[in-house]
C-alpha positions in Angstrom: -7.9 -6.1 3.8 -4.8 -4.0 4.2 -4.2 -2.9 7.8 -1.7 -0.6 9.3 -1.2 -0.9 13.1 1.3 0.2 15.7 4.0 -2.3 16.5 4.1 -3.9 20.0 6.6 -1.4 21.4 5.2 1.6 19.5 8.5 2.0 17.5 6.9 1.8 14.1 4.0 0.5 12.0 3.0 -3.0 11.0 1.6 -3.4 7.5 -0.4 -6.6 7.1 -2.7 -8.1 4.5 -3.2 -11.1 2.3 -1.1 -11.7 -0.8 -3.3 -9.7 -3.1 -3.5 -6.7 -0.7 0.2 -6.4 -0.4 0.9 -7.0 -4.1 -1.7 -4.3 -5.0 0.0 -1.8 -2.6 3.4 -2.7 -4.0 2.4 -2.2 -7.6 0.6 1.0 -6.9 3.6 2.5 -5.2 5.8 1.3 -8.0 3.7 3.1 -10.6 3.4 6.3 -8.5 7.1 6.7 -7.9 7.9 6.3 -11.6 11.1 5.1 -13.2 14.6 6.3 -12.3 15.0 9.8 -13.6 11.3 10.6 -14.0 11.4 13.1 -11.0 15.0 14.0 -10.6 14.5 16.2 -7.5 12.8 13.3 -5.7 15.5 10.6 -6.3 16.3 10.4 -2.6 12.7 10.0 -1.6 12.2 7.5 -4.4 15.1 5.3 -3.0 13.6 5.5 0.6 10.2 4.5 -0.8 11.8 1.6 -2.6 13.2 0.5 0.7 9.7 0.3 2.3 8.5 -1.4 -0.9 11.3 -4.0 -0.5 9.9 -5.0 2.9 6.3 -5.1 1.5 7.5 -7.3 -1.4 9.3 -9.7 0.9 6.3 -9.8 3.2 4.0 -11.2 0.5 6.8 -13.5 -0.6 6.5 -15.0 2.9 10.0 -13.9 3.9 8.7 -11.9 6.9 6.1 -12.6 9.6 2.6 -14.0 9.0 -0.5 -14.7 11.0 -3.8 -16.5 10.6 -6.9 -14.4 10.9 -10.4 -15.6 11.4 -12.6 -15.1 8.4 -16.0 -15.7 10.0 -16.5 -19.2 8.6 -17.5 -21.9 11.0 -19.1 -25.4 10.7 -22.7 -24.0 10.6 -21.9 -21.4 8.0 -20.2 -23.9 5.8 -23.3 -26.2 6.0 -25.6 -23.3 5.3 -23.6 -22.3 2.2 -22.9 -25.9 1.2 -19.2 -25.3 0.8 -16.0 -26.4 2.4 -13.6 -23.5 3.1 -10.8 -22.7 5.5 -11.7 -21.1 8.8 -8.7 -18.7 8.8 -7.0 -16.5 6.2 -3.2 -16.2 6.0 -2.1 -12.6 6.4 1.5 -11.5 5.8 3.1 -8.6 7.6 6.2 -6.4 7.7 7.3 -3.7 10.1 8.6 -0.3 9.3 10.1 2.2 11.9 8.1 5.4 12.4 10.6 7.9 11.0 10.8 5.9 7.7 7.1 5.4 7.6 6.3 9.1 8.1 8.8 10.1 5.5 7.5 7.7 2.9 3.9 8.7 3.7 4.7 12.4 3.0 6.8 11.5 0.0 3.9 9.4 -1.4 1.6 12.5 -1.3 4.1 14.4 -3.4 4.6 11.4 -5.8 0.8 11.2 -6.2 0.7 14.9 -7.3 3.7 14.4 -9.6 2.2 11.2 -11.1 -1.2 13.0 -11.7 0.5 15.9 -13.3 2.5 13.6 -15.6 -0.7 11.6 -16.5 -2.8 14.7 -17.1 -0.1 16.7 -18.9 -2.0 20.0 -19.6 -4.9 20.0 -17.1 -5.3 22.9 -14.8 -6.2 20.6 -11.9 -4.3 17.3 -12.6 -6.0 15.3 -9.8 -9.4 16.2 -11.2 -8.5 15.2 -14.7 -10.6 12.3 -16.1 -7.5 10.1 -16.4 -6.7 10.5 -12.7 -10.2 10.4 -11.2 -10.5 6.7 -11.5 -6.8 5.7 -11.4 -6.5 2.7 -9.1 -2.8 3.4 -8.4 -3.6 6.8 -7.0 -6.5 5.4 -4.9 -4.4 2.6 -3.5 -1.3 4.7 -2.7 -3.6 7.3 -1.1 -5.1 4.6 1.2 -1.6 3.8 2.3 -1.1 7.4 3.4 -3.3 8.3 6.4 -2.3 12.0 6.1 -3.7 12.3 2.6 -3.3 15.5 0.7 -6.0 14.6 -1.8 -9.4 16.2 -1.1 
């Protein structure tokens, strides 16, 4: 489960999750921001988003911090389910300062709208187009943004 918390000294946010969570977030943001030159007026925002994505990528490559989190399995549960499993999960985490995190969050909302418009091409309401309603990249990037613009 992807979690976003305040850092210890309240200077930024801490993004943590297992390998799959962080990889999914990274790939969703990569698809949303598009290739270089797709949205020329947003190149600066794209570069700053790539900076946060750099930290997320290095987190799930185990180049940043990590922690072990209880997963609810104990001896009795393992006997009941007749399986042997680890009792803790490995979560990777990275930290981003608040100004950068707030900027990237706001830019992500704009990138979601631009990506939806690019995907839907001629729809009146691009976010309500059938190609975008079930788009996993939009949903994942929107979960990263607590101040979502999508209704």
